[in-house]
Biopython code that builds the backbone (N, CA, C, O; Angstrom):
import numpy as np
from Bio.PDB.StructureBuilder import StructureBuilder

atoms = [
    (1, "UNK", "N", (-20.283, 41.930, 13.104)),
    (1, "UNK", "CA", (-19.635, 40.663, 13.244)),
    (1, "UNK", "C", (-18.470, 40.605, 12.265)),
    (1, "UNK", "O", (-18.600, 41.023, 11.115)),
    (2, "UNK", "N", (-17.335, 40.088, 12.717)),
    (2, "UNK", "CA", (-16.134, 40.005, 11.894)),
    (2, "UNK", "C", (-15.848, 38.536, 11.595)),
    (2, "UNK", "O", (-15.820, 37.705, 12.502)),
    (3, "UNK", "N", (-15.637, 38.227, 10.334)),
    (3, "UNK", "CA", (-15.302, 36.862, 9.934)),
    (3, "UNK", "C", (-13.809, 36.781, 9.631)),
    (3, "UNK", "O", (-13.255, 37.656, 8.965)),
    (4, "UNK", "N", (-13.170, 35.740, 10.117)),
    (4, "UNK", "CA", (-11.742, 35.530, 9.874)),
    (4, "UNK", "C", (-11.563, 34.299, 8.991)),
    (4, "UNK", "O", (-12.408, 33.404, 8.965)),
    (5, "UNK", "N", (-10.454, 34.277, 8.278)),
    (5, "UNK", "CA", (-10.120, 33.102, 7.492)),
    (5, "UNK", "C", (-9.840, 31.930, 8.425)),
    (5, "UNK", "O", (-9.315, 32.103, 9.525)),
    (6, "UNK", "N", (-10.197, 30.742, 7.967)),
    (6, "UNK", "CA", (-9.966, 29.562, 8.792)),
    (6, "UNK", "C", (-8.481, 29.238, 8.871)),
    (6, "UNK", "O", (-7.796, 29.168, 7.850)),
    (7, "UNK", "N", (-7.999, 29.044, 10.067)),
    (7, "UNK", "CA", (-6.623, 28.604, 10.300)),
    (7, "UNK", "C", (-6.668, 27.574, 11.407)),
    (7, "UNK", "O", (-7.424, 27.701, 12.371)),
    (8, "UNK", "N", (-5.856, 26.564, 11.254)),
    (8, "UNK", "CA", (-5.758, 25.525, 12.260)),
    (8, "UNK", "C", (-4.335, 25.549, 12.781)),
    (8, "UNK", "O", (-3.438, 24.946, 12.192)),
    (9, "UNK", "N", (-4.133, 26.240, 13.873)),
    (9, "UNK", "CA", (-2.812, 26.412, 14.474)),
    (9, "UNK", "C", (-1.828, 26.970, 13.448)),
    (9, "UNK", "O", (-0.708, 26.479, 13.310)),
    (10, "UNK", "N", (-2.256, 27.975, 12.754)),
    (10, "UNK", "CA", (-1.456, 28.708, 11.781)),
    (10, "UNK", "C", (-1.142, 27.921, 10.511)),
    (10, "UNK", "O", (-0.306, 28.360, 9.721)),
    (11, "UNK", "N", (-1.777, 26.785, 10.289)),
    (11, "UNK", "CA", (-1.607, 26.047, 9.030)),
    (11, "UNK", "C", (-2.961, 25.911, 8.365)),
    (11, "UNK", "O", (-3.970, 25.720, 9.045)),
    (12, "UNK", "N", (-2.998, 26.006, 7.052)),
    (12, "UNK", "CA", (-4.286, 25.870, 6.365)),
    (12, "UNK", "C", (-4.806, 24.443, 6.490)),
    (12, "UNK", "O", (-4.010, 23.515, 6.629)),
    (13, "UNK", "N", (-6.116, 24.245, 6.444)),
    (13, "UNK", "CA", (-6.672, 22.901, 6.556)),
    (13, "UNK", "C", (-6.305, 22.062, 5.345)),
    (13, "UNK", "O", (-6.175, 22.575, 4.234)),
    (14, "UNK", "N", (-6.137, 20.749, 5.574)),
    (14, "UNK", "CA", (-5.821, 19.818, 4.494)),
    (14, "UNK", "C", (-7.129, 19.358, 3.862)),
    (14, "UNK", "O", (-8.030, 18.885, 4.556)),
    (15, "UNK", "N", (-7.226, 19.497, 2.558)),
    (15, "UNK", "CA", (-8.434, 19.116, 1.848)),
    (15, "UNK", "C", (-8.128, 17.889, 0.997)),
    (15, "UNK", "O", (-7.203, 17.898, 0.185)),
    (16, "UNK", "N", (-8.908, 16.844, 1.192)),
    (16, "UNK", "CA", (-8.711, 15.613, 0.443)),
    (16, "UNK", "C", (-9.749, 15.533, -0.662)),
    (16, "UNK", "O", (-10.775, 14.869, -0.507)),
    (17, "UNK", "N", (-9.493, 16.200, -1.768)),
    (17, "UNK", "CA", (-10.455, 16.225, -2.858)),
    (17, "UNK", "C", (-10.213, 15.105, -3.860)),
    (17, "UNK", "O", (-11.164, 14.578, -4.438)),
    (18, "UNK", "N", (-8.936, 14.729, -4.076)),
    (18, "UNK", "CA", (-8.623, 13.732, -5.088)),
    (18, "UNK", "C", (-8.903, 12.314, -4.620)),
    (18, "UNK", "O", (-9.289, 11.465, -5.423)),
    (19, "UNK", "N", (-8.718, 12.046, -3.349)),
    (19, "UNK", "CA", (-8.795, 10.687, -2.827)),
    (19, "UNK", "C", (-9.933, 10.560, -1.832)),
    (19, "UNK", "O", (-10.365, 11.550, -1.242)),
    (20, "UNK", "N", (-10.418, 9.336, -1.644)),
    (20, "UNK", "CA", (-11.441, 9.145, -0.613)),
    (20, "UNK", "C", (-10.873, 9.503, 0.765)),
    (20, "UNK", "O", (-9.658, 9.500, 0.960)),
    (21, "UNK", "N", (-11.717, 9.795, 1.673)),
    (21, "UNK", "CA", (-11.270, 10.113, 3.027)),
    (21, "UNK", "C", (-10.462, 8.952, 3.583)),
    (21, "UNK", "O", (-10.727, 7.790, 3.273)),
    (22, "UNK", "N", (-9.465, 9.282, 4.416)),
    (22, "UNK", "CA", (-8.570, 8.252, 4.965)),
    (22, "UNK", "C", (-9.339, 7.140, 5.652)),
    (22, "UNK", "O", (-9.104, 5.961, 5.387)),
    (23, "UNK", "N", (-10.255, 7.508, 6.531)),
    (23, "UNK", "CA", (-10.987, 6.491, 7.282)),
    (23, "UNK", "C", (-11.794, 5.590, 6.360)),
    (23, "UNK", "O", (-11.899, 4.388, 6.607)),
    (24, "UNK", "N", (-12.358, 6.147, 5.313)),
    (24, "UNK", "CA", (-13.141, 5.357, 4.363)),
    (24, "UNK", "C", (-12.247, 4.373, 3.632)),
    (24, "UNK", "O", (-12.600, 3.202, 3.491)),
    (25, "UNK", "N", (-11.092, 4.832, 3.165)),
    (25, "UNK", "CA", (-10.172, 3.961, 2.445)),
    (25, "UNK", "C", (-9.584, 2.905, 3.375)),
    (25, "UNK", "O", (-9.484, 1.736, 3.002)),
    (26, "UNK", "N", (-9.198, 3.305, 4.576)),
    (26, "UNK", "CA", (-8.670, 2.341, 5.542)),
    (26, "UNK", "C", (-9.717, 1.280, 5.879)),
    (26, "UNK", "O", (-9.398, 0.095, 5.985)),
    (27, "UNK", "N", (-10.953, 1.707, 6.043)),
    (27, "UNK", "CA", (-12.033, 0.760, 6.328)),
    (27, "UNK", "C", (-12.291, -0.191, 5.175)),
    (27, "UNK", "O", (-12.542, -1.378, 5.388)),
    (28, "UNK", "N", (-12.231, 0.324, 3.955)),
    (28, "UNK", "CA", (-12.465, -0.524, 2.783)),
    (28, "UNK", "C", (-11.378, -1.581, 2.648)),
    (28, "UNK", "O", (-11.670, -2.738, 2.347)),
    (29, "UNK", "N", (-10.126, -1.193, 2.869)),
    (29, "UNK", "CA", (-9.025, -2.161, 2.787)),
    (29, "UNK", "C", (-9.122, -3.167, 3.926)),
    (29, "UNK", "O", (-8.921, -4.363, 3.713)),
    (30, "UNK", "N", (-9.426, -2.703, 5.126)),
    (30, "UNK", "CA", (-9.583, -3.612, 6.267)),
    (30, "UNK", "C", (-10.704, -4.612, 6.033)),
    (30, "UNK", "O", (-10.555, -5.796, 6.334)),
    (31, "UNK", "N", (-11.822, -4.145, 5.500)),
    (31, "UNK", "CA", (-12.941, -5.041, 5.199)),
    (31, "UNK", "C", (-12.558, -6.067, 4.140)),
    (31, "UNK", "O", (-12.914, -7.240, 4.249)),
    (32, "UNK", "N", (-11.831, -5.624, 3.115)),
    (32, "UNK", "CA", (-11.400, -6.541, 2.061)),
    (32, "UNK", "C", (-10.457, -7.601, 2.617)),
    (32, "UNK", "O", (-10.558, -8.771, 2.249)),
    (33, "UNK", "N", (-9.541, -7.205, 3.499)),
    (33, "UNK", "CA", (-8.619, -8.165, 4.102)),
    (33, "UNK", "C", (-9.363, -9.154, 4.998)),
    (33, "UNK", "O", (-9.036, -10.340, 5.025)),
    (34, "UNK", "N", (-10.357, -8.664, 5.726)),
    (34, "UNK", "CA", (-11.110, -9.530, 6.636)),
    (34, "UNK", "C", (-11.926, -10.570, 5.890)),
    (34, "UNK", "O", (-12.108, -11.684, 6.382)),
    (35, "UNK", "N", (-12.418, -10.220, 4.712)),
    (35, "UNK", "CA", (-13.279, -11.151, 3.983)),
    (35, "UNK", "C", (-12.531, -11.955, 2.921)),
    (35, "UNK", "O", (-13.106, -12.863, 2.322)),
    (36, "UNK", "N", (-11.268, -11.638, 2.679)),
    (36, "UNK", "CA", (-10.495, -12.337, 1.645)),
    (36, "UNK", "C", (-10.040, -13.703, 2.141)),
    (36, "UNK", "O", (-9.740, -13.887, 3.320)),
    (37, "UNK", "N", (-9.999, -14.634, 1.236)),
    (37, "UNK", "CA", (-9.448, -15.945, 1.560)),
    (37, "UNK", "C", (-7.940, -15.917, 1.422)),
    (37, "UNK", "O", (-7.394, -15.115, 0.663)),
    (38, "UNK", "N", (-7.272, -16.779, 2.145)),
    (38, "UNK", "CA", (-5.826, -16.905, 2.011)),
    (38, "UNK", "C", (-5.015, -15.964, 2.871)),
    (38, "UNK", "O", (-3.790, -15.918, 2.757)),
    (39, "UNK", "N", (-5.682, -15.213, 3.731)),
    (39, "UNK", "CA", (-4.939, -14.323, 4.625)),
    (39, "UNK", "C", (-5.733, -14.123, 5.921)),
    (39, "UNK", "O", (-6.929, -13.830, 5.899)),
    (40, "UNK", "N", (-5.030, -14.291, 7.049)),
    (40, "UNK", "CA", (-5.619, -13.983, 8.351)),
    (40, "UNK", "C", (-5.053, -12.635, 8.762)),
    (40, "UNK", "O", (-3.931, -12.550, 9.261)),
    (41, "UNK", "N", (-5.827, -11.588, 8.551)),
    (41, "UNK", "CA", (-5.349, -10.224, 8.777)),
    (41, "UNK", "C", (-5.793, -9.667, 10.119)),
    (41, "UNK", "O", (-5.904, -8.451, 10.274)),
    (42, "UNK", "N", (-6.048, -10.525, 11.085)),
    (42, "UNK", "CA", (-6.532, -10.042, 12.375)),
    (42, "UNK", "C", (-5.491, -9.205, 13.114)),
    (42, "UNK", "O", (-5.851, -8.402, 13.975)),
    (43, "UNK", "N", (-4.193, -9.378, 12.793)),
    (43, "UNK", "CA", (-3.141, -8.579, 13.422)),
    (43, "UNK", "C", (-2.478, -7.614, 12.444)),
    (43, "UNK", "O", (-1.342, -7.191, 12.660)),
    (44, "UNK", "N", (-3.189, -7.265, 11.365)),
    (44, "UNK", "CA", (-2.658, -6.343, 10.368)),
    (44, "UNK", "C", (-3.372, -5.004, 10.513)),
    (44, "UNK", "O", (-4.600, -4.951, 10.596)),
    (45, "UNK", "N", (-2.594, -3.921, 10.544)),
    (45, "UNK", "CA", (-3.177, -2.582, 10.610)),
    (45, "UNK", "C", (-3.058, -1.918, 9.242)),
    (45, "UNK", "O", (-2.116, -2.168, 8.490)),
    (46, "UNK", "N", (-4.021, -1.078, 8.944)),
    (46, "UNK", "CA", (-4.074, -0.377, 7.662)),
    (46, "UNK", "C", (-4.099, 1.116, 7.930)),
    (46, "UNK", "O", (-4.949, 1.606, 8.673)),
    (47, "UNK", "N", (-3.164, 1.841, 7.323)),
    (47, "UNK", "CA", (-3.191, 3.300, 7.390)),
    (47, "UNK", "C", (-3.099, 3.837, 5.967)),
    (47, "UNK", "O", (-2.448, 3.244, 5.107)),
    (48, "UNK", "N", (-3.753, 4.954, 5.734)),
    (48, "UNK", "CA", (-3.775, 5.534, 4.389)),
    (48, "UNK", "C", (-3.367, 6.991, 4.445)),
    (48, "UNK", "O", (-3.669, 7.707, 5.400)),
    (49, "UNK", "N", (-2.681, 7.407, 3.410)),
    (49, "UNK", "CA", (-2.365, 8.820, 3.217)),
    (49, "UNK", "C", (-2.579, 9.071, 1.737)),
    (49, "UNK", "O", (-1.800, 8.624, 0.895)),
    (50, "UNK", "N", (-3.639, 9.787, 1.435)),
    (50, "UNK", "CA", (-4.037, 9.933, 0.044)),
    (50, "UNK", "C", (-4.468, 8.567, -0.462)),
    (50, "UNK", "O", (-5.308, 7.912, 0.156)),
    (51, "UNK", "N", (-3.911, 8.138, -1.565)),
    (51, "UNK", "CA", (-4.222, 6.822, -2.108)),
    (51, "UNK", "C", (-3.200, 5.769, -1.733)),
    (51, "UNK", "O", (-3.333, 4.606, -2.114)),
    (52, "UNK", "N", (-2.156, 6.178, -0.972)),
    (52, "UNK", "CA", (-1.128, 5.230, -0.549)),
    (52, "UNK", "C", (-1.552, 4.551, 0.741)),
    (52, "UNK", "O", (-1.876, 5.209, 1.729)),
    (53, "UNK", "N", (-1.545, 3.225, 0.718)),
    (53, "UNK", "CA", (-1.946, 2.432, 1.875)),
    (53, "UNK", "C", (-0.720, 1.729, 2.437)),
    (53, "UNK", "O", (0.076, 1.162, 1.689)),
    (54, "UNK", "N", (-0.570, 1.766, 3.761)),
    (54, "UNK", "CA", (0.504, 1.051, 4.429)),
    (54, "UNK", "C", (-0.093, -0.080, 5.239)),
    (54, "UNK", "O", (-0.988, 0.128, 6.058)),
    (55, "UNK", "N", (0.415, -1.284, 5.003)),
    (55, "UNK", "CA", (0.016, -2.462, 5.767)),
    (55, "UNK", "C", (1.137, -2.773, 6.748)),
    (55, "UNK", "O", (2.305, -2.806, 6.361)),
    (56, "UNK", "N", (0.799, -3.001, 8.001)),
    (56, "UNK", "CA", (1.801, -3.334, 9.011)),
    (56, "UNK", "C", (1.205, -4.377, 9.951)),
    (56, "UNK", "O", (-0.014, -4.517, 10.050)),
    (57, "UNK", "N", (2.075, -5.100, 10.632)),
    (57, "UNK", "CA", (1.608, -6.091, 11.585)),
    (57, "UNK", "C", (2.173, -7.463, 11.288)),
    (57, "UNK", "O", (3.220, -7.601, 10.655)),
    (58, "UNK", "N", (1.455, -8.486, 11.760)),
    (58, "UNK", "CA", (1.937, -9.857, 11.669)),
    (58, "UNK", "C", (0.890, -10.777, 11.054)),
    (58, "UNK", "O", (-0.312, -10.598, 11.253)),
    (59, "UNK", "N", (1.372, -11.765, 10.302)),
    (59, "UNK", "CA", (0.540, -12.853, 9.785)),
    (59, "UNK", "C", (1.192, -14.164, 10.198)),
    (59, "UNK", "O", (2.328, -14.177, 10.674)),
    (60, "UNK", "N", (0.474, -15.264, 10.017)),
    (60, "UNK", "CA", (0.973, -16.564, 10.468)),
    (60, "UNK", "C", (2.087, -17.120, 9.585)),
    (60, "UNK", "O", (3.116, -17.567, 10.092)),
    (61, "UNK", "N", (1.888, -17.093, 8.281)),
    (61, "UNK", "CA", (2.858, -17.698, 7.361)),
    (61, "UNK", "C", (3.281, -16.678, 6.305)),
    (61, "UNK", "O", (2.525, -15.758, 5.996)),
    (62, "UNK", "N", (4.489, -16.836, 5.750)),
    (62, "UNK", "CA", (5.004, -15.856, 4.785)),
    (62, "UNK", "C", (4.125, -15.665, 3.551)),
    (62, "UNK", "O", (4.097, -14.570, 2.989)),
    (63, "UNK", "N", (3.414, -16.694, 3.118)),
    (63, "UNK", "CA", (2.579, -16.589, 1.929)),
    (63, "UNK", "C", (1.465, -15.551, 2.093)),
    (63, "UNK", "O", (0.997, -14.979, 1.109)),
    (64, "UNK", "N", (1.043, -15.311, 3.333)),
    (64, "UNK", "CA", (-0.032, -14.353, 3.592)),
    (64, "UNK", "C", (0.411, -12.902, 3.368)),
    (64, "UNK", "O", (-0.431, -12.027, 3.171)),
    (65, "UNK", "N", (1.701, -12.645, 3.397)),
    (65, "UNK", "CA", (2.205, -11.289, 3.188)),
    (65, "UNK", "C", (1.863, -10.817, 1.780)),
    (65, "UNK", "O", (1.316, -9.729, 1.598)),
    (66, "UNK", "N", (2.189, -11.643, 0.784)),
    (66, "UNK", "CA", (1.884, -11.279, -0.603)),
    (66, "UNK", "C", (0.388, -11.226, -0.856)),
    (66, "UNK", "O", (-0.087, -10.376, -1.610)),
    (67, "UNK", "N", (-0.359, -12.129, -0.231)),
    (67, "UNK", "CA", (-1.817, -12.145, -0.412)),
    (67, "UNK", "C", (-2.440, -10.866, 0.142)),
    (67, "UNK", "O", (-3.351, -10.312, -0.474)),
    (68, "UNK", "N", (-1.967, -10.388, 1.291)),
    (68, "UNK", "CA", (-2.496, -9.151, 1.882)),
    (68, "UNK", "C", (-2.260, -7.970, 0.946)),
    (68, "UNK", "O", (-3.141, -7.128, 0.772)),
    (69, "UNK", "N", (-1.076, -7.906, 0.345)),
    (69, "UNK", "CA", (-0.784, -6.814, -0.587)),
    (69, "UNK", "C", (-1.663, -6.907, -1.826)),
    (69, "UNK", "O", (-2.162, -5.893, -2.313)),
    (70, "UNK", "N", (-1.851, -8.110, -2.332)),
    (70, "UNK", "CA", (-2.700, -8.314, -3.513)),
    (70, "UNK", "C", (-4.134, -7.846, -3.257)),
    (70, "UNK", "O", (-4.745, -7.192, -4.102)),
    (71, "UNK", "N", (-4.657, -8.189, -2.091)),
    (71, "UNK", "CA", (-6.026, -7.788, -1.734)),
    (71, "UNK", "C", (-6.114, -6.271, -1.608)),
    (71, "UNK", "O", (-7.069, -5.668, -2.097)),
    (72, "UNK", "N", (-5.131, -5.645, -0.958)),
    (72, "UNK", "CA", (-5.145, -4.189, -0.772)),
    (72, "UNK", "C", (-5.085, -3.464, -2.112)),
    (72, "UNK", "O", (-5.767, -2.456, -2.297)),
    (73, "UNK", "N", (-4.286, -3.957, -3.040)),
    (73, "UNK", "CA", (-4.181, -3.324, -4.368)),
    (73, "UNK", "C", (-5.497, -3.393, -5.143)),
    (73, "UNK", "O", (-5.743, -2.567, -6.023)),
    (74, "UNK", "N", (-6.337, -4.366, -4.823)),
    (74, "UNK", "CA", (-7.600, -4.531, -5.524)),
    (74, "UNK", "C", (-8.721, -3.623, -5.042)),
    (74, "UNK", "O", (-9.808, -3.632, -5.620)),
    (75, "UNK", "N", (-8.482, -2.844, -4.005)),
    (75, "UNK", "CA", (-9.515, -1.965, -3.454)),
    (75, "UNK", "C", (-9.532, -0.650, -4.238)),
    (75, "UNK", "O", (-8.485, -0.061, -4.503)),
    (76, "UNK", "N", (-10.721, -0.206, -4.599)),
    (76, "UNK", "CA", (-10.874, 1.056, -5.342)),
    (76, "UNK", "C", (-10.340, 2.219, -4.518)),
    (76, "UNK", "O", (-10.635, 2.330, -3.328)),
    (77, "UNK", "N", (-9.558, 3.082, -5.148)),
    (77, "UNK", "CA", (-8.997, 4.250, -4.473)),
    (77, "UNK", "C", (-7.562, 4.058, -4.031)),
    (77, "UNK", "O", (-6.886, 5.032, -3.699)),
    (78, "UNK", "N", (-7.075, 2.815, -4.019)),
    (78, "UNK", "CA", (-5.697, 2.537, -3.620)),
    (78, "UNK", "C", (-4.793, 2.751, -4.834)),
    (78, "UNK", "O", (-4.976, 2.118, -5.873)),
    (79, "UNK", "N", (-3.819, 3.645, -4.692)),
    (79, "UNK", "CA", (-2.889, 3.910, -5.788)),
    (79, "UNK", "C", (-1.570, 3.177, -5.601)),
    (79, "UNK", "O", (-0.917, 2.821, -6.582)),
    (80, "UNK", "N", (-1.168, 2.947, -4.351)),
    (80, "UNK", "CA", (0.053, 2.190, -4.076)),
    (80, "UNK", "C", (-0.052, 1.550, -2.703)),
    (80, "UNK", "O", (-0.809, 2.001, -1.844)),
    (81, "UNK", "N", (0.725, 0.486, -2.515)),
    (81, "UNK", "CA", (0.705, -0.242, -1.247)),
    (81, "UNK", "C", (2.130, -0.363, -0.729)),
    (81, "UNK", "O", (3.031, -0.795, -1.447)),
    (82, "UNK", "N", (2.317, 0.020, 0.509)),
    (82, "UNK", "CA", (3.590, -0.170, 1.207)),
    (82, "UNK", "C", (3.367, -1.327, 2.174)),
    (82, "UNK", "O", (2.577, -1.219, 3.111)),
    (83, "UNK", "N", (4.065, -2.426, 1.941)),
    (83, "UNK", "CA", (3.828, -3.644, 2.706)),
    (83, "UNK", "C", (4.918, -3.820, 3.752)),
    (83, "UNK", "O", (6.062, -4.133, 3.421)),
    (84, "UNK", "N", (4.559, -3.618, 5.019)),
    (84, "UNK", "CA", (5.485, -3.794, 6.135)),
    (84, "UNK", "C", (5.049, -4.955, 7.022)),
    (84, "UNK", "O", (5.421, -5.018, 8.194)),
    (85, "UNK", "N", (4.267, -5.864, 6.470)),
    (85, "UNK", "CA", (3.761, -7.019, 7.213)),
    (85, "UNK", "C", (4.884, -8.032, 7.374)),
    (85, "UNK", "O", (5.664, -8.253, 6.448)),
    (86, "UNK", "N", (4.965, -8.636, 8.526)),
    (86, "UNK", "CA", (5.964, -9.670, 8.832)),
    (86, "UNK", "C", (5.257, -10.972, 9.193)),
    (86, "UNK", "O", (4.092, -10.976, 9.590)),
    (87, "UNK", "N", (5.980, -12.063, 9.049)),
    (87, "UNK", "CA", (5.437, -13.379, 9.350)),
    (87, "UNK", "C", (5.946, -13.874, 10.696)),
    (87, "UNK", "O", (7.106, -13.662, 11.050)),
    (88, "UNK", "N", (5.057, -14.541, 11.450)),
    (88, "UNK", "CA", (5.463, -15.142, 12.716)),
    (88, "UNK", "C", (6.280, -16.407, 12.481)),
    (88, "UNK", "O", (7.180, -16.723, 13.259)),
    (89, "UNK", "N", (5.965, -17.127, 11.411)),
    (89, "UNK", "CA", (6.680, -18.356, 11.081)),
    (89, "UNK", "C", (7.918, -18.013, 10.269)),
    (89, "UNK", "O", (7.871, -17.148, 9.394)),
    (90, "UNK", "N", (9.028, -18.690, 10.556)),
    (90, "UNK", "CA", (10.226, -18.435, 9.758)),
    (90, "UNK", "C", (10.045, -18.954, 8.343)),
    (90, "UNK", "O", (9.361, -19.953, 8.119)),
    (91, "UNK", "N", (10.655, -18.278, 7.403)),
    (91, "UNK", "CA", (10.568, -18.725, 6.022)),
    (91, "UNK", "C", (11.531, -19.881, 5.791)),
    (91, "UNK", "O", (12.374, -20.176, 6.639)),
    (92, "UNK", "N", (11.403, -20.530, 4.647)),
    (92, "UNK", "CA", (12.250, -21.661, 4.304)),
    (92, "UNK", "C", (13.721, -21.258, 4.317)),
    (92, "UNK", "O", (14.571, -22.015, 4.785)),
    (93, "UNK", "N", (14.019, -20.079, 3.809)),
    (93, "UNK", "CA", (15.402, -19.639, 3.699)),
    (93, "UNK", "C", (16.018, -19.352, 5.061)),
    (93, "UNK", "O", (17.234, -19.462, 5.224)),
    (94, "UNK", "N", (15.211, -18.992, 6.024)),
    (94, "UNK", "CA", (15.735, -18.749, 7.361)),
    (94, "UNK", "C", (16.121, -20.048, 8.045)),
    (94, "UNK", "O", (16.965, -20.042, 8.941)),
    (95, "UNK", "N", (15.511, -21.182, 7.635)),
    (95, "UNK", "CA", (15.788, -22.468, 8.245)),
    (95, "UNK", "C", (16.856, -23.263, 7.501)),
    (95, "UNK", "O", (17.316, -24.293, 7.994)),
    (96, "UNK", "N", (17.246, -22.800, 6.335)),
    (96, "UNK", "CA", (18.234, -23.538, 5.533)),
    (96, "UNK", "C", (19.597, -23.500, 6.229)),
    (96, "UNK", "O", (19.981, -22.487, 6.813)),
    (97, "UNK", "N", (20.322, -24.628, 6.157)),
    (97, "UNK", "CA", (21.658, -24.642, 6.784)),
    (97, "UNK", "C", (22.591, -23.687, 6.070)),
    (97, "UNK", "O", (22.535, -23.552, 4.848)),
    (98, "UNK", "N", (23.426, -23.040, 6.809)),
    (98, "UNK", "CA", (24.366, -22.093, 6.244)),
    (98, "UNK", "C", (25.671, -22.813, 5.890)),
    (98, "UNK", "O", (26.107, -23.697, 6.627)),
    (99, "UNK", "N", (26.288, -22.445, 4.782)),
    (99, "UNK", "CA", (27.559, -23.096, 4.418)),
    (99, "UNK", "C", (28.653, -22.717, 5.393)),
    (99, "UNK", "O", (28.665, -21.624, 5.958)),
    (100, "UNK", "N", (29.572, -23.652, 5.575)),
    (100, "UNK", "CA", (30.700, -23.397, 6.498)),
    (100, "UNK", "C", (31.818, -22.678, 5.833)),
    (100, "UNK", "O", (32.832, -22.391, 6.470)),
]
sb = StructureBuilder()
sb.init_structure("model")
sb.init_model(0)
sb.init_chain("A")
sb.init_seg("    ")
for serial, (resi, resn, name, xyz) in enumerate(atoms, 1):
    if name == "N":
        sb.init_residue(resn, " ", resi, " ")
    sb.init_atom(name, np.array(xyz, "f"), 0.0, 1.0, " ", f" {name:<3s}", serial, name[0])
structure = sb.get_structure()
């Protein structure tokens, strides 16, 4: 019997030794967002690469954007947060009259 080195389409396998598995970290952040007060994260998606978490999607009001990032930063294993969440409601500055 001949044993060969493991190759996945000619690239070595990616080993995640330093950080929790992506699915575990994504699940932990999603669970934290779902149970946190001050944010309705039902339309927010969480993706992780290493310890970096990306939040994307929509929330109802602009204040929930910062709250979602705050909650994600509080999860163990998260090293940085990229916040791409947008609000469905316009912010105060978007409604302010523009000077002529």
